[in-house]
N, C-alpha and C positions, 0 to 999 in steps of 0.2 A: 343315560347321560343327563346330568342335572340341567334344568332349564335356567336360562339367564333372565333375570327380571331387573328392571330399572330400580334403583334405590328410591325409597319413598321420600318425598319432599317433606322436610320437617319444618313446622311453623314454630318459630322461637321468638319470644319477647325478652329482650335484655332489659332488666329492671334496675335502673340506677337509683338505689335507695333501699328502703326496707318495706317489702309488701307485707300486708297482713295475711292471716290465714284465709280470710274470705277472698282477698285479691287472688291468691294462688288458686283457690277453688274455682272462682269464676273463669279465670283464664284456662284452667284445665278442662272445665266443662265445655269451653268453646274450641277445644282442640289445640291449645297453644301450650308449648313447653316454656316454663318460666325459668330464666337464668338470672340470678341476682348478682349484680356487680357493684362493688363499693366505688363511689365516685373519686375517693381520695387515693386510689391505687391505680397502677397501670392497667388499662383495660384492653384486652384483645378480643374482638368479636370473631371468635374462631369457628365459623360455620362453613359448611360445604358450599360450593359455588351455586348449587341449585336451591338451597334452602331459602325460605321466606323469613326474613328477619326484620323486626321493628324494635324501636327503643321506647321505653316508658321512663319519663323523667319525673321523678317523685320530688315535688317541691314542698311537701307537707313538713312544717316545722324546720325548714331549711334556714341555717344561719349564714353569715357572710362567707365563711370558709367553704361550706357545702355548696353555696351558689357559685363560687369561683371555680370549684372543681367540676361542677356540672357544665359551666360555660366552656371550660377547656375540653371536656369530653365531646360536647356538641361540635366544637370547632374541628376536632380531630376526625369525627365521624359525621361530617356534614352530609354525606350521601345516604345516611341511614334514615328511613321514615321514622318519625318520632311523635309521641303524644305526651302532653304534660298532664300531671295529676296534682291538683291543688285542693286545699280545703280552707276553713276559716282561720287556720294557724299560719297560712301563707301570706306574706306581706306583698300583695300584688302591686303596690306602689313603688317597690324597690327597683331602681334602674336595672340591676343585674337580673332580677326576676322578669322584668319586662322584656329584656333582650332574649332571655331563654324562651319565653312564651312566643316571641316573634319567630324564633328559629323552628319551633315545633309546628307540625302540620295540623294540630288540633288539641283538644283537651278531653280527657276521659271524664264522663259524667259521674256524678255522685248522687245516690248510692249506685254502686256498680252491680250489674246483673248480666247474664249471658246475652240477652236480647239487645240491650243497649250497647254492650261491648261489640257484638257482631256488626251492628249498624255503624258504629264509630270507626271500626277497623275497615269496613267496606268503603266508607267515604275516604279514609286516609289512603288506602291502597289504590283506589280508583282515580285519585287526583292526578290530572295530567302533569307530566314532567315538562319543564320548559325545554322546548325542542328548537334548537337554533336553525334547523333546516326549514321548519315551517314558519317561524316568526322572524327569521332574518337577523337575530341578535337583539340584545336589549340595550346596547350602547347607543348613545345619541347619534353617532355617525351612521350606524347600521339601520336605525329607524328611518333616517333620511334616505338611505339606499332603498329600503323597502317601499317607502312612499313613492319614489321615482319608478320603481318596478311596476307598481300599480298604475301610475300615471302614464307610463310609456306603453303598457301592454297592448292596448287596443288602438294605438295610433299607428297607422300603416306607413311608418317612416323608418328608415335605417337607424340603427343605434350603434354607436361606437363605444365599446366597453374598454376602459383603460385601467391600469393598475399593475403592481409588481407581479412577478411570476409567483404562482401559488396562492393568489388571493381569491380564486374561485370564479374566474371570468366565464368559464363554460357553464358552471352552475347558475350564474346570473342569466346567461342566455337561455338555458332551459326554463328558468322561472318566467322569463318574458314570454316564451312560447306557450308554456302551460297556462298562463294567465290570459292569453289572447284568444280571439275567436278562431285562431288556426290550431287550437290545441288538439283537435282530432285528426289533423293532417300531419304529414311527416316532419320530423326535426332531423336535419342532416348536418353533420359537422365535419369540418376538414381542417387539419393543421397545415397551413400553407408552407411552413418551413420543413415539414416532414416528407414532402413529395419532391422528387427530382424535378428541376426546372423544365426538363424536356417532356415531362409527363403531366404537368399541371393543367395544361389546356384540355387534354383528354379527360382528366379526372373531373374537371369542372363542367365542361360542355359536351363531353362525349366525342366519339369519332365514328366515321363511316368505314366500312370494310375497305381495306387497301389504302387507307389514308397515309399509312407509313409502314415501314418494315415491322412485321409482327402483328399488324392489325388484321387478323384473319376474319373477324366478325364485327358487325356494328355494335357499338357500346353506348349505352345511355349514361350521360354524365350526371353529376351531382345535382345540377339545377333542375333537370327534367325529372329526376327521381323525387325531388322535393316539391313538385308542382302542387300548389295550394297550401304549402306549409312554410317552413322557415329554414333558411340556410345560415349556418354559423361558420364564419371564416376566422379561425384562430390564427394568431401571429400574422395578421394581414400585411404587416410591414415586410415580410419575406416573400410576398407574391412577386414573380417576375414582371417586368414592365409590359411585355406583350400580353400577358394574362390580365394585367391591370386595365389595358385598353378594352378588352372584351368584357370585363366586369363593369366598366363604365357604361358600356352599351346596354347591359342588362338593367342597370339602374335607371338609365335614361329612357329606354324604349321598351323594356320588358321582353326582349327577344334574345335568343342565343343562336349560334351556328355551330354545328358539330365540326370537328376537325375533318377536313376533306370534303366539306359541303359548303355551298353558298346559299342554302335554303334557310330562311329565318324561321325559327320555331318560337312561338309565344309561350312564355312561362309566367306563372303567378306565384311569386315567392316574396317573402320579406327577408331582407338581408341584415344580419347582425354580424358585426366584426369586432375583433378584440386585438389588442396589442399591448406589449409592455415596453415598447421602444417609443422614442419621440418621433412621431411622423413628420412634424414640422422640420426637424433636423434632417430627416430622410429626404424630404422635398428639397431642402437646400443643397443636399449632396447629390441630387439628381437620381435618387433611388426610388422615389415615389411620386406619382402624378398628383399635382396640386388639385386638378379638377376632380379627380377621384376622391381625394381627401375631403373636399367640400361636400361631395355627394354622400359620403359615409358619415361624416360628422354633423349630421342633422340634429340628433339627440345624443347627448354625452352622458355616460354612466361611469363615474369614477369610483372604483372599489378601493377602500382604505387598506393599508397593510395591517396585519394582525396586531402588531405592537401598538396601534392607535385605537384598538377596539375595547380596551379596558377589561371588564369582567366577562366579555364574550369568550375570552380564552378558556376560562373554566367551564363555561356552558358547552363549548365545542368539545373540549376534552371529555366531559361527561357523556355527551352524545356519542362520540366516537367509541368510547369504552362500552357503552350500552349496546351499540350496534355490533361490536366485535364479540361481546359475550353472548349475544343471541345466536351466533353461529359457531362458537368455539367454546369448549369446556376449559375455562381458565379459572385460576384461583381469585384473581383480582376482582374486587367489587366497587372500589372507589379510590380516592386519592388521599394520602395523608396531608396534614396541615403543612408540613415541610414541602411536600410535592406541589401543593397548590401555590405556595409562595414562590417556588421556582418557576412554575408556569406563568405567574404574573410578572416575574422579573426578567425572564428570558426575552431577548429582542426579536426572536423569530425571523431571521433573514429569509427562511424558506416559506414563511407565512402559513396558511392553513394546511398546505400539503406537508410541510415539516411536522406540524402538530399531529396530523393524522398518523404519520409514520412512527413518530415517537410513542404515541399512545398505544398503537398496535404492538410495537416491540415490547413496551413495558408490560402490557397485559400478558404476553407470553412468558417473559422472564421473571415476573414478580412471584415471589414465594409466599407472600402473605395476602390477606384480603385487601390491604391498602397498598397502592402503588407508592413507592418511595422515590426521591430524587435520583438515586443511582439507577433505578429501573428505567427512568426517562433519559438517562445519560445527561442529567443536568446537575448543577451544583459544582462542588469543588473538583470533581473528576471530569467535568465537561471540557476543561482546557486541553486535556490529553486527547479527547475525542475529536475536538476541533483541529488539533495539530495533525492527527491521523487523517482526517478528511482532507485537509489542505495538501498533505503529502500525496494522497491518492489522486487528487485532482491534478496536481503538477505532473505526476507520472503519466496520467492518462493524456494530458495535453502534449507532453513530449512525444509519446508514442504516436499520437495523431499527426503531429508535425513531421516526424521522421518518415511516416508512411507516405504522406503527401509529397515530400521532397524526393523520396526514392522512386516514386511512380510518375513524377512529373505532373502532379495534381490530377491524376486519373482516379476518379472516385471509385469505379468498379475494382480497379487493381488495388487501391488502398483498402477497400473492404475485404478483399480476399487476403491481403497481407495480414490484416488484423483479425481475420476470422469473424467478421461481423457483417451486417447487411448494409446496403447502400444508404438506407434510411438512417441507420445509426451514425454513419459518417456525417451526414447532414446535421443530425441532432448534436453530435459532438462539436461540430464547427460552430453552431450557434451557442452551445454551452460555454465554450472557451473563447468566444470572440474571434474565431479564425475566419478570415475572408478568403474564399477560394479564388476570387479574382486577383488577389495579391500574388498568388503562385503562378498565374498564367501570363 
C-alpha cells in the first residue's frame, strides 16, 4: 500500500517585470521558484493554498505605463507580501513610484546575493500583520474604544456596554476582563434573554435542594462560580424584574441568596452588562428598574456599528479569512479589488457578526485565490439575497405567531409544535419583536 505524504510547500516569487539571469540564479539558490508575470497583462497568482508566495515589483527602467500597470496589480493583490526592486534608472521622485514603494513591505538590496536575499525575505515574512483582535482597529473611533478599555480595565466599577447587535459587546467584555487584575479568575457570561424567566434566578444565584419542583440537588449559581472574577450579563434589558431586584443587592451589598434559602453568601465579582436596547425607554415603560440602571451605568462603553469604522472592515475581513484558512483547506488567499470595494460600500446591518459569516462562506465557495463580490453575496446579486432573507424572516415570524396563538402562548407547547427548544422560542421572540405578554 502506497504511503500518503503531504504535498511539499512550494516557495514562489512572482516577478512583475524582467529578472536578469543573476536574479533568477540567486532566487533559485535560496530555494525559491521564480515565476515571471508581465504587469500589462491579466495576472492570476495561481498557487496552491499552502504555498508561500511573495511578489517582486521590478521598478528598474519603469515608464509611466509600466508604473500604472504595477499600481493596478498591487491594488488587486493587496494581500500578497511584496518587495520592490529599484536601481539608478528608477525615478524615485515620481508620485506613482512613491505610492508603489509605500505599498511594498521592503526593498531588495543591490547587488543581490543569497545571504542578503534570505535576510530580506525573513524580515518581510516575519513582519506582523495588522491584527484587529489585538489592536482593536485602526479607525479613530476604535482607537477611542481601545483607550477606554485600558482606562476601565483596572477600575473596580460596573461597565455598561452598548451598541447594535453584532458589534462585539461580549468581545469587549472579555477584553476588559483580560486586561484587569481579575484576568486569572473566572469570566462567566450569560445571555439574560436566552433563559426562561422562571429559571433566571436559579441560573444567576443558584438554588437549594427542594427549592422548587425538580430541584433534586443544590446548585451553584453563576455569581458563586465567578467568585473573584467577572460576570458578564448580555442583553441585560431582558432580565425579569424580580431578578433585577436581586442583582441590585449584589451590586449594593456584594451578597447573594440561593433560591430556597435566606442565608446571605458574600461574592467578589465585577459586573459587566451589555444591551442593544434603550434602557431609559425600558425604564419609562416599567420594564427596567431605574436604581439598577444607575448602578450599572457607572462607566459606559459605546461600541460603534461596523459601517462607522472605515477601513476596519477590510482589516477584520482579512483577519477572519486568515483565521479560517488556518483551520480549513480552502483556495481563497485574499480579496479582489472589487470585493474590497464591496466590503467598504456595504452598510453591514448585522455588523461584525455579518462580516464574519460572509467571509467564512466566501472562503468555502470561492473557486480562485481571490474572493470576489459574488462569493461574499455582495454587489448586484445582493438584492436577490436580501429579498430571500426577508422572505425567510417573514415566514419564520408567521410560524412563531401561529404556534403561540394555537397554544395560548404556552412556550413549551409552542416549542414542541415547531420542533425547537424553549430557548429558541425566546430567541425568536426577541429577534422578531414579539412580546409574550401581549398574548397573555
